[in-house]
C-alpha positions in Angstrom: -24.4 -15.8 -8.6 -22.9 -15.0 -12.0 -25.9 -12.8 -12.8 -25.5 -10.9 -9.5 -21.8 -10.2 -10.2 -22.6 -9.1 -13.8 -25.4 -6.8 -12.6 -23.1 -5.2 -10.0 -20.3 -4.8 -12.6 -22.7 -3.1 -15.1 -24.1 -0.9 -12.3 -20.6 0.5 -11.6 -19.7 0.8 -15.2 -22.8 2.8 -16.0 -22.2 5.0 -12.9 -18.6 5.8 -13.9 -19.7 6.5 -17.5 -22.2 9.1 -16.5 -19.8 10.9 -14.1 -18.3 14.2 -15.0 -17.0 15.8 -11.7 -16.6 12.4 -10.0 -14.2 11.1 -12.7 -12.0 14.2 -12.1 -12.1 13.6 -8.4 -11.2 9.9 -8.7 -8.2 10.9 -10.9 -7.0 13.4 -8.2 -7.4 10.6 -5.6 -5.4 8.2 -7.7 -2.6 10.7 -8.3 -2.4 11.5 -4.5 -2.3 7.8 -3.7 0.5 7.3 -6.2 2.5 10.2 -4.7 2.0 8.9 -1.2 2.8 5.3 -1.7 5.5 5.4 -4.4 7.2 8.8 -4.6 7.3 9.6 -0.8 8.3 6.0 0.0 11.5 6.4 -2.1 12.6 9.5 -0.1 11.3 9.0 3.4 11.2 5.3 4.0 14.5 3.6 3.1 14.7 -0.1 2.9 16.4 -1.0 6.2 16.1 -4.7 5.7 18.3 -4.8 2.6 20.8 -2.4 4.1 21.2 -4.1 7.5 21.0 -7.8 6.6 21.6 -10.1 3.8 20.4 -13.6 3.1 19.4 -15.7 6.1 20.3 -12.8 8.5 17.1 -11.0 7.6 15.1 -13.2 10.0 17.4 -12.5 12.9 17.4 -8.8 12.1 13.6 -8.5 11.9 13.1 -10.5 15.2 15.8 -8.4 17.0 14.2 -5.1 15.8 10.7 -6.2 16.8 11.9 -7.1 20.3 13.9 -3.9 20.7 11.1 -1.6 19.4 8.5 -3.3 21.6 10.6 -2.4 24.7 11.4 -5.9 25.7 15.2 -5.4 25.6 16.5 -7.9 28.2 20.3 -7.3 27.6 
């Protein structure tokens, strides 16, 4: 099993070493993922949980929001 893992690891290391265009493309992909998940999240997805509830109220807030957004409002 250990030989198999080592062989797979060496296969990928050799493949990435010999890449020229692929390395640049992977860098572009990594930069895009960073922008999507970290930069855009700061501006477009505020943390509602910390704003709306504190402490033990977070559980109630999450369950209430899930029920309301699912359309099961029985009030």
